[in-house]
Rosetta silent file (secondary structure, phi, psi, omega in degrees, C-alpha in Angstrom):
SEQUENCE: TPYRRLLRKFRELDREKCDRLVELRVNLATQVSAATEEAEEDGLSEDMTYLARVDAGLEQLQACDVAVAAVLEHGGGTAAHLRNRLRQNRTNVDAVAETLRELAADMSEKAANVAARLETLAKMCTTPAK
SCORE:     score description
SCORE:     0.000 S_00000001
   1 L     0.000  159.452  178.292  -25.803   27.813   -2.646 S_00000001
   2 H   -59.101  -36.360  179.463  -26.454   24.073   -3.107 S_00000001
   3 H   -61.338  -45.244  179.957  -22.701   23.407   -2.994 S_00000001
   4 H   -66.843  -37.444  176.806  -22.365   25.037    0.434 S_00000001
   5 H   -62.261  -41.551  178.860  -25.423   23.151    1.723 S_00000001
   6 H   -61.443  -46.511 -179.774  -23.835   19.922    0.574 S_00000001
   7 H   -63.205  -37.045  176.990  -20.586   20.719    2.349 S_00000001
   8 H   -61.947  -35.615  179.154  -22.466   21.615    5.554 S_00000001
   9 H   -58.416  -34.181 -178.742  -24.073   18.166    5.484 S_00000001
  10 L   -75.975  -13.217  176.963  -20.626   16.612    5.827 S_00000001
  11 L   -92.097  -20.168 -175.678  -19.984   18.638    9.014 S_00000001
  12 H   -67.091  155.283  172.346  -23.240   17.647   10.718 S_00000001
  13 H    49.893   51.943  177.030  -23.548   15.013   13.441 S_00000001
  14 H    57.530   36.697  175.511  -19.855   14.725   14.186 S_00000001
  15 H    59.905   34.872 -178.830  -19.048   14.307   10.483 S_00000001
  16 H   -66.620  -26.881  177.556  -20.835   10.958   10.243 S_00000001
  17 H   -68.559  -31.874  173.830  -21.540   11.506    6.524 S_00000001
  18 H   -62.567  -43.911 -179.737  -17.772   11.661    5.952 S_00000001
  19 H   -62.242  -43.118  179.569  -17.452    8.329    7.721 S_00000001
  20 H   -66.757  -38.630  178.673  -20.224    6.820    5.602 S_00000001
  21 H   -61.982  -42.896  178.121  -18.694    8.261    2.425 S_00000001
  22 H   -65.707  -41.583  177.870  -15.355    6.611    3.214 S_00000001
  23 H   -59.267  -47.117  177.731  -17.122    3.337    4.024 S_00000001
  24 H   -60.697  -44.801 -178.170  -18.946    3.446    0.670 S_00000001
  25 H   -60.615  -44.515 -179.192  -15.740    4.342   -1.161 S_00000001
  26 H   -63.671  -46.217 -179.974  -13.804    1.462    0.375 S_00000001
  27 H   -63.271  -45.448 -179.736  -16.545   -1.072   -0.399 S_00000001
  28 H   -65.731  -41.682  179.322  -17.014    0.137   -3.972 S_00000001
  29 H   -62.501  -37.859  177.659  -13.274    0.260   -4.649 S_00000001
  30 H   -64.540  -44.321 -179.792  -12.957   -3.324   -3.401 S_00000001
  31 H   -65.013  -44.385 -178.486  -15.799   -4.493   -5.654 S_00000001
  32 H   -66.801  -41.330  178.876  -14.462   -2.677   -8.717 S_00000001
  33 H   -62.851  -43.656  178.619  -10.933   -3.940   -8.107 S_00000001
  34 H   -62.839  -41.577  178.954  -12.161   -7.526   -7.754 S_00000001
  35 H   -65.198  -38.346  178.509  -14.177   -7.238  -10.970 S_00000001
  36 H   -63.572  -48.373 -179.896  -11.153   -5.822  -12.798 S_00000001
  37 H   -61.629  -43.972  179.899   -8.902   -8.648  -11.628 S_00000001
  38 H   -62.724  -43.730 -179.935  -11.472  -11.300  -12.516 S_00000001
  39 H   -63.547  -41.038  179.559  -12.034   -9.835  -15.984 S_00000001
  40 H   -68.155  -39.259  176.816   -8.293   -9.686  -16.651 S_00000001
  41 H   -63.535  -35.516  179.552   -7.818  -13.270  -15.428 S_00000001
  42 L   -79.541   -4.045  178.532  -10.615  -14.378  -17.758 S_00000001
  43 L    70.838   29.922 -179.989   -8.867  -12.599  -20.637 S_00000001
  44 L   -70.958  154.138  177.537  -11.799  -10.312  -21.379 S_00000001
  45 L   -66.524  168.343  179.163  -11.404   -7.486  -23.857 S_00000001
  46 H   -60.359  -42.078  179.275  -10.919   -3.922  -22.661 S_00000001
  47 H   -64.162  -42.772 -179.945  -14.567   -3.123  -23.411 S_00000001
  48 H   -68.971  -35.801  176.661  -15.837   -6.181  -21.540 S_00000001
  49 H   -63.447  -43.259  178.218  -13.540   -5.424  -18.606 S_00000001
  50 H   -59.757  -45.126  179.698  -14.957   -1.899  -18.497 S_00000001
  51 H   -63.427  -37.549  176.795  -18.515   -3.267  -18.489 S_00000001
  52 H   -63.612  -39.490  178.276  -17.621   -5.670  -15.667 S_00000001
  53 H   -66.842  -39.897  177.428  -16.246   -2.725  -13.686 S_00000001
  54 H   -63.017  -44.617  178.312  -19.416   -0.711  -14.342 S_00000001
  55 H   -60.485  -30.952 -178.725  -21.527   -3.654  -13.168 S_00000001
  56 H   -81.919   -8.879  176.244  -19.399   -3.803  -10.000 S_00000001
  57 L   117.077   21.574 -178.822  -20.075   -0.154   -9.170 S_00000001
  58 H   -56.537  -45.658 -177.299  -17.524    1.943  -11.079 S_00000001
  59 H   -65.985  -35.852  176.653  -19.938    4.826  -11.670 S_00000001
  60 H   -68.060  -38.895  176.336  -20.951    4.890   -8.007 S_00000001
  61 H   -61.423  -43.752  178.882  -17.263    4.884   -7.025 S_00000001
  62 H   -62.114  -42.597  178.327  -16.647    7.818   -9.346 S_00000001
  63 H   -64.000  -40.932  176.951  -19.586    9.735   -7.845 S_00000001
  64 H   -58.862  -46.440 -177.085  -18.295    8.971   -4.368 S_00000001
  65 H   -70.011  -28.490  173.034  -14.854   10.264   -5.275 S_00000001
  66 H   -64.328  -41.840  177.791  -16.285   13.458   -6.752 S_00000001
  67 H   -65.568  -42.562  177.218  -17.931   14.055   -3.349 S_00000001
  68 H   -57.963  -47.311 -178.734  -14.675   13.215   -1.543 S_00000001
  69 H   -62.929  -37.948  179.141  -12.801   15.687   -3.741 S_00000001
  70 H   -63.220  -42.202  178.499  -15.393   18.404   -3.107 S_00000001
  71 H   -66.592  -42.914  179.941  -14.981   18.018    0.655 S_00000001
  72 H   -64.957  -38.228  179.558  -11.189   17.965    0.350 S_00000001
  73 H   -61.866  -36.570 -178.307  -11.230   21.046   -1.868 S_00000001
  74 H   -66.907  -31.254  178.225  -13.165   22.948    0.774 S_00000001
  75 L    77.855 -162.611  178.233  -10.441   22.230    3.338 S_00000001
  76 H    77.318 -165.800 -175.988  -10.755   22.792    7.057 S_00000001
  77 H   -65.226  -33.416  179.615  -11.528   20.315    9.774 S_00000001
  78 H   -66.287  -41.913  177.553  -13.944   18.300    7.670 S_00000001
  79 H   -64.559  -41.326  178.571  -11.276   17.695    5.020 S_00000001
  80 H   -63.157  -41.870  177.595   -8.759   16.739    7.709 S_00000001
  81 H   -61.270  -44.176 -179.486  -11.302   14.323    9.205 S_00000001
  82 H   -63.585  -45.376  177.225  -11.951   12.811    5.787 S_00000001
  83 H   -58.926  -41.996  179.885   -8.230   12.380    5.050 S_00000001
  84 H   -63.604  -43.646  179.385   -7.790   10.722    8.434 S_00000001
  85 H   -65.464  -37.883  175.841  -10.692    8.330    7.819 S_00000001
  86 H   -60.613  -46.817  179.851   -9.281    7.437    4.397 S_00000001
  87 H   -60.516  -43.301  179.538   -5.919    6.679    6.011 S_00000001
  88 H   -61.475  -27.056 -179.902   -7.563    4.572    8.714 S_00000001
  89 L   -98.411   20.303  175.909   -9.212    2.519    5.975 S_00000001
  90 L    57.067   40.031  172.147   -5.893    1.950    4.189 S_00000001
  91 L  -137.929  173.769 -178.985   -6.653    4.219    1.271 S_00000001
  92 L  -153.508 -178.492 -177.089   -5.643    7.749    0.436 S_00000001
  93 H   -69.816  -19.470  176.234   -6.293   10.695   -1.806 S_00000001
  94 H   -62.851  -39.551  178.010   -4.050    9.218   -4.505 S_00000001
  95 H   -66.310  -38.121  177.112   -6.647    6.489   -5.091 S_00000001
  96 H   -63.769  -46.680 -179.480   -9.359    9.151   -5.272 S_00000001
  97 H   -60.595  -39.332  179.360   -7.279   11.170   -7.752 S_00000001
  98 H   -62.177  -43.493  178.016   -6.736    8.073   -9.909 S_00000001
  99 H   -62.785  -42.095 -179.259  -10.492    7.463  -10.116 S_00000001
 100 H   -67.316  -37.419  177.484  -11.116   11.107  -11.009 S_00000001
 101 H   -65.283  -40.603  177.682   -8.441   11.051  -13.716 S_00000001
 102 H   -63.061  -41.733  178.015   -9.998    7.924  -15.207 S_00000001
 103 H   -62.913  -44.413  179.411  -13.405    9.619  -15.159 S_00000001
 104 H   -62.080  -42.600  179.294  -11.985   12.732  -16.834 S_00000001
 105 H   -64.315  -41.219  179.065  -10.312   10.657  -19.551 S_00000001
 106 H   -64.512  -40.866  178.482  -13.524    8.724  -20.162 S_00000001
 107 H   -65.570  -39.001  178.729  -15.499   11.966  -20.398 S_00000001
 108 H   -63.419  -42.548 -179.961  -12.944   13.411  -22.842 S_00000001
 109 H   -64.186  -44.138  179.323  -13.183   10.325  -25.033 S_00000001
 110 H   -64.234  -40.665  179.040  -16.983   10.434  -25.017 S_00000001
 111 H   -62.935  -40.720  178.663  -16.944   14.153  -25.801 S_00000001
 112 H   -63.771  -40.780  178.408  -14.586   13.552  -28.731 S_00000001
 113 H   -64.151  -42.274  178.756  -16.899   10.804  -30.043 S_00000001
 114 H   -64.893  -43.733  179.780  -19.938   13.066  -29.744 S_00000001
 115 H   -60.933  -42.220  179.307  -18.080   15.929  -31.439 S_00000001
 116 H   -64.407  -40.785  179.653  -17.063   13.654  -34.326 S_00000001
 117 H   -65.731  -41.597  178.479  -20.636   12.409  -34.724 S_00000001
 118 H   -64.416  -37.945  178.173  -21.989   15.967  -34.708 S_00000001
 119 H   -64.571  -40.572  177.069  -19.441   16.981  -37.342 S_00000001
 120 H   -61.584  -44.355  178.999  -20.575   14.074  -39.507 S_00000001
 121 H   -64.102  -39.637  179.338  -24.190   15.136  -39.095 S_00000001
 122 H   -63.526  -40.270  178.459  -23.304   18.738  -39.916 S_00000001
 123 H   -64.417  -39.292  178.709  -21.593   17.631  -43.121 S_00000001
 124 H   -62.824  -36.070 -179.403  -24.634   15.596  -44.052 S_00000001
 125 H   -67.979  -31.526 -176.508  -26.815   18.672  -43.597 S_00000001
 126 H   -96.678   -4.094  177.896  -24.698   20.755  -45.973 S_00000001
 127 L   -84.404  129.471  179.528  -24.205   18.088  -48.613 S_00000001
 128 L   -60.980  142.750  178.318  -26.613   18.495  -51.524 S_00000001
 129 L   -68.090  146.418 -179.029  -29.169   15.712  -51.835 S_00000001
 130 L   -93.791    0.000    0.000  -28.614   13.283  -54.676 S_00000001
């Protein structure tokens, strides 16, 4: 399956893709954190702060953390290597989990907005024309 092929890629070449994934995660987390702090210092609204975080690489960080979680879920030596590399870079799975929870909450909010819009459209379809 594609999922298993992806996981095999992280085992190849002495797990160098794990190392690169951690490197990307650390850099993106630093950029997003800096953008968040700057936006808050500037007194930006929640929406503007979110946009600043997106511009700094929030979506790439989230994608990175989904990949990290997939490797960790699989377990084994590759997951242990990844956990070790995270620790060496002064981060841990708690930071990954926080990013994933934020992504899940954002997806839930967007889904609720889409559902509400669809319900409005459905009502419009069943309302007699004037």
